[in-house]
Legacy VTK file of the C-alpha trace (Angstrom):
# vtk DataFile Version 3.0
C-alpha trace
ASCII
DATASET POLYDATA
POINTS 301 float
38.001 48.895 220.066
37.002 47.232 216.822
39.572 48.264 214.203
38.749 47.316 210.626
39.844 48.041 207.071
37.959 51.038 205.599
35.527 50.223 202.795
33.442 52.398 200.509
30.524 51.810 202.870
32.455 53.682 205.596
32.800 56.877 203.541
29.982 58.799 205.238
31.126 57.880 208.754
34.737 58.882 208.148
33.847 62.039 206.225
31.500 63.155 209.011
34.381 63.206 211.501
36.728 64.916 209.053
34.154 67.653 208.383
33.532 68.271 212.089
37.230 68.250 212.987
38.988 69.612 209.883
42.689 69.677 209.128
44.613 70.811 206.050
46.741 67.659 206.209
46.464 65.762 202.916
45.709 62.515 204.765
42.450 63.880 206.193
40.180 62.723 203.379
38.331 59.453 202.965
39.640 58.945 199.429
43.285 59.163 200.508
42.744 56.831 203.463
40.738 54.313 201.464
43.092 54.085 198.484
46.339 53.815 200.445
44.888 51.391 202.991
44.685 48.859 200.135
48.513 48.917 200.118
49.315 49.734 203.760
48.427 48.057 207.091
45.899 50.731 208.110
42.582 50.145 209.891
40.164 52.441 211.720
37.790 52.521 214.671
35.573 54.953 216.544
37.165 55.197 219.994
35.231 57.106 222.681
33.467 59.116 219.947
36.729 59.978 218.177
37.934 58.680 214.824
41.262 56.851 215.034
43.370 55.084 212.397
45.815 52.363 213.378
49.018 51.355 211.584
50.198 47.980 212.804
52.881 45.533 211.705
54.840 42.861 213.553
57.404 45.475 214.625
55.420 48.711 214.879
52.184 50.113 216.256
50.981 53.702 215.895
47.740 55.680 215.761
46.585 58.876 214.146
45.573 61.741 216.402
41.973 61.108 217.542
39.511 63.339 215.664
36.953 64.531 218.174
36.106 66.888 221.015
38.961 67.603 223.467
37.367 65.653 226.345
36.852 62.645 224.073
40.380 62.984 222.668
41.723 62.833 226.224
39.759 59.677 227.034
40.617 58.033 223.692
44.318 58.770 224.119
44.314 57.001 227.468
42.606 53.996 225.907
45.154 53.899 223.069
48.011 54.050 225.578
46.575 51.064 227.419
45.979 49.223 224.143
49.610 49.789 223.113
50.839 48.445 226.436
48.685 45.333 226.111
50.158 44.759 222.631
53.707 45.211 223.987
54.495 48.431 222.091
55.401 51.925 223.303
52.622 54.461 222.721
52.960 56.426 219.462
50.849 58.793 217.361
51.821 59.576 213.764
50.945 62.332 211.267
50.350 64.728 214.187
50.119 68.413 213.217
51.259 71.434 215.224
47.633 72.180 216.105
47.043 68.599 217.275
50.123 68.607 219.474
49.148 71.919 221.051
45.818 70.349 222.002
47.226 67.146 223.477
49.909 69.099 225.337
47.150 71.218 226.896
45.173 68.096 227.831
48.235 66.335 229.286
50.756 69.100 230.106
54.345 67.983 229.622
53.497 64.305 229.163
54.265 63.944 225.448
56.940 65.013 222.990
56.804 65.430 219.211
59.450 64.937 216.555
58.535 66.625 213.292
59.455 64.850 210.038
60.327 67.201 207.206
59.789 64.568 204.511
56.042 64.316 205.249
55.290 68.048 205.505
52.628 69.168 203.011
53.263 72.135 200.710
50.410 74.651 200.697
50.152 77.439 198.111
47.930 80.416 197.499
45.491 79.434 194.762
45.764 82.848 193.091
49.544 82.515 192.789
49.308 79.071 191.166
46.599 80.274 188.796
48.411 83.412 187.605
52.088 82.677 188.369
52.386 86.430 188.917
55.486 87.988 190.421
59.216 87.958 189.888
59.792 84.806 191.939
57.584 82.728 189.605
59.104 84.101 186.407
60.693 80.718 185.621
57.347 78.954 185.845
55.781 81.443 183.454
58.616 80.718 181.024
57.739 77.003 181.072
54.095 77.827 180.382
55.014 80.221 177.574
57.257 77.627 175.961
54.444 75.067 176.077
52.051 77.584 174.512
54.557 78.316 171.762
55.390 74.668 171.038
51.777 73.531 170.961
50.007 76.638 169.746
46.541 75.683 168.521
47.173 72.025 169.335
46.306 71.801 173.047
43.236 72.063 175.222
42.123 71.468 178.801
39.006 69.511 179.778
37.369 68.222 182.940
37.713 64.538 183.849
34.490 62.613 183.188
33.387 59.012 182.776
33.785 59.530 179.026
37.532 60.249 179.088
38.865 58.141 181.982
39.804 55.277 179.658
42.256 57.562 177.852
43.739 58.519 181.219
44.242 54.834 182.023
46.177 54.467 178.767
48.311 57.526 179.555
48.956 56.269 183.109
50.286 53.001 181.675
52.682 54.993 179.494
53.758 57.030 182.526
54.335 53.818 184.447
56.647 52.381 181.793
58.571 55.663 181.588
59.038 55.782 185.375
59.880 52.127 186.143
56.576 51.694 187.965
56.480 47.987 187.213
59.851 47.210 188.821
60.197 49.799 191.612
57.948 48.987 194.650
57.270 52.635 195.580
56.427 53.597 192.010
54.295 50.494 191.692
52.271 51.556 194.737
51.919 55.027 193.210
50.643 53.777 189.868
48.263 51.323 191.565
46.713 54.121 193.618
46.526 56.258 190.474
44.662 53.553 188.556
42.235 52.970 191.418
41.666 56.720 191.717
40.634 56.846 188.070
38.478 53.724 188.394
36.638 55.075 191.457
36.792 58.815 190.874
33.006 59.212 190.998
32.541 57.060 194.115
35.349 58.966 195.864
33.989 62.393 194.842
37.229 63.296 193.091
37.588 66.299 190.796
39.883 65.788 187.821
41.339 67.617 184.845
42.975 66.574 181.569
45.490 68.222 179.243
45.456 67.213 175.569
47.940 67.815 172.769
46.857 66.833 169.261
43.752 65.339 170.945
45.836 62.852 172.962
45.879 62.946 176.773
49.356 64.050 177.869
48.608 64.938 181.514
45.893 64.559 184.106
45.337 65.429 187.750
42.931 64.462 190.548
42.053 66.064 193.861
39.327 67.069 196.302
38.485 69.627 199.001
40.117 68.936 202.367
38.670 71.939 204.253
36.314 74.766 203.318
39.219 76.941 202.130
41.716 74.309 200.957
41.784 71.929 197.988
44.272 69.045 197.960
45.839 67.718 194.742
46.508 64.017 195.281
47.614 62.900 191.821
49.333 64.643 188.925
50.816 62.736 186.000
52.295 63.949 182.700
54.198 62.358 179.838
57.922 63.190 180.095
58.353 63.938 176.388
55.794 66.785 176.440
57.809 69.793 177.573
55.933 71.983 180.037
53.071 69.511 180.553
53.451 69.463 184.348
53.323 73.232 184.952
50.552 73.529 182.361
48.219 70.927 183.921
48.992 72.404 187.338
47.950 75.906 186.268
44.983 74.871 184.122
43.483 72.651 186.808
43.721 75.362 189.452
42.235 77.942 187.078
39.286 75.766 186.042
38.432 73.672 189.096
39.690 75.415 192.244
38.326 78.957 191.979
36.380 78.833 195.248
39.390 77.887 197.406
42.047 80.080 199.007
44.770 77.452 199.317
46.031 74.445 197.356
47.726 71.584 199.220
50.080 69.698 196.891
51.117 67.080 199.448
54.657 66.228 200.596
57.924 65.555 198.782
58.660 62.117 200.378
62.214 63.331 200.962
63.059 63.135 197.242
65.571 65.872 196.448
64.253 66.667 192.959
60.644 66.747 194.090
61.505 68.999 197.031
63.279 71.438 194.738
60.287 71.482 192.377
57.737 72.059 195.151
59.811 74.821 196.748
60.178 76.534 193.374
56.431 77.252 193.388
56.915 79.261 196.616
54.582 77.654 199.187
52.913 80.065 201.591
53.323 77.541 204.432
53.953 73.876 205.211
51.623 71.573 207.117
54.195 70.118 209.491
53.573 66.647 210.895
55.418 64.396 213.281
55.405 61.482 215.712
54.217 61.878 219.292
55.604 59.649 222.068
55.759 59.721 225.833
58.522 61.968 227.144
61.672 60.060 227.961
61.138 60.118 231.712
57.697 58.537 231.191
58.980 55.642 229.071
LINES 1 302
301 0 1 2 3 4 5 6 7 8 9 10 11 12 13 14 15 16 17 18 19 20 21 22 23 24 25 26 27 28 29 30 31 32 33 34 35 36 37 38 39 40 41 42 43 44 45 46 47 48 49 50 51 52 53 54 55 56 57 58 59 60 61 62 63 64 65 66 67 68 69 70 71 72 73 74 75 76 77 78 79 80 81 82 83 84 85 86 87 88 89 90 91 92 93 94 95 96 97 98 99 100 101 102 103 104 105 106 107 108 109 110 111 112 113 114 115 116 117 118 119 120 121 122 123 124 125 126 127 128 129 130 131 132 133 134 135 136 137 138 139 140 141 142 143 144 145 146 147 148 149 150 151 152 153 154 155 156 157 158 159 160 161 162 163 164 165 166 167 168 169 170 171 172 173 174 175 176 177 178 179 180 181 182 183 184 185 186 187 188 189 190 191 192 193 194 195 196 197 198 199 200 201 202 203 204 205 206 207 208 209 210 211 212 213 214 215 216 217 218 219 220 221 222 223 224 225 226 227 228 229 230 231 232 233 234 235 236 237 238 239 240 241 242 243 244 245 246 247 248 249 250 251 252 253 254 255 256 257 258 259 260 261 262 263 264 265 266 267 268 269 270 271 272 273 274 275 276 277 278 279 280 281 282 283 284 285 286 287 288 289 290 291 292 293 294 295 296 297 298 299 300
């Protein structure tokens, strides 16, 4: 098993597996894997014709669920178990979905257990609901939009992200970083670094982006990509804090203009942050993509 850091040259290989074995999990895109692997100890390998990512530190070793045919998944899992033992770690899979666990439990009945982690569950919404904000339950969101429209009447516009306007997004991202302590807080620093690299490589990574302007200045932008045939994932959304209603406005405008062919919108997890969880729940997700860690059952350890 030859694990290595993903590079742009590996995009076609990784995407081919993701297309053949789709998942709505926000991690199942090359762009997400590539960008975050610059910050995290993540490598990948093709193991018995399955795609596997490895997270390894001095104190931890874990793998993603092998993406492949069931028979190959079974063989790869056995190899990963042996590999873990040779490294002196207990076997562990991470970011495992309900569908994945059902498959591995059928392949190895009763051998494994899963512990779901609420903080990493993705929020998935109906595209139509985000685009229209129709219904009594989303009345508050419509109020935010209406206030933005009133405050900036005739002064705002939406446009698609292109090579011609990315520089302005870089400038706005720097402002966002200063406003959110991104240059002193490690987590925020990782977030702004990934954001900058997403803008720098948005063409190479096949990202789709949108921009919100007020008085011709960029006040919000967002970036995302398809994750399955019916689901689009929004990876990045940034807005200036002093522009009231900018977040709900860029959210709605981007979905209206760029996501018309999709049924669902995945807006990723809440990282366990109380304010972010409240905000994501307020948009009324239709379901969560639950994910967890798989280990050997206690009697097997």
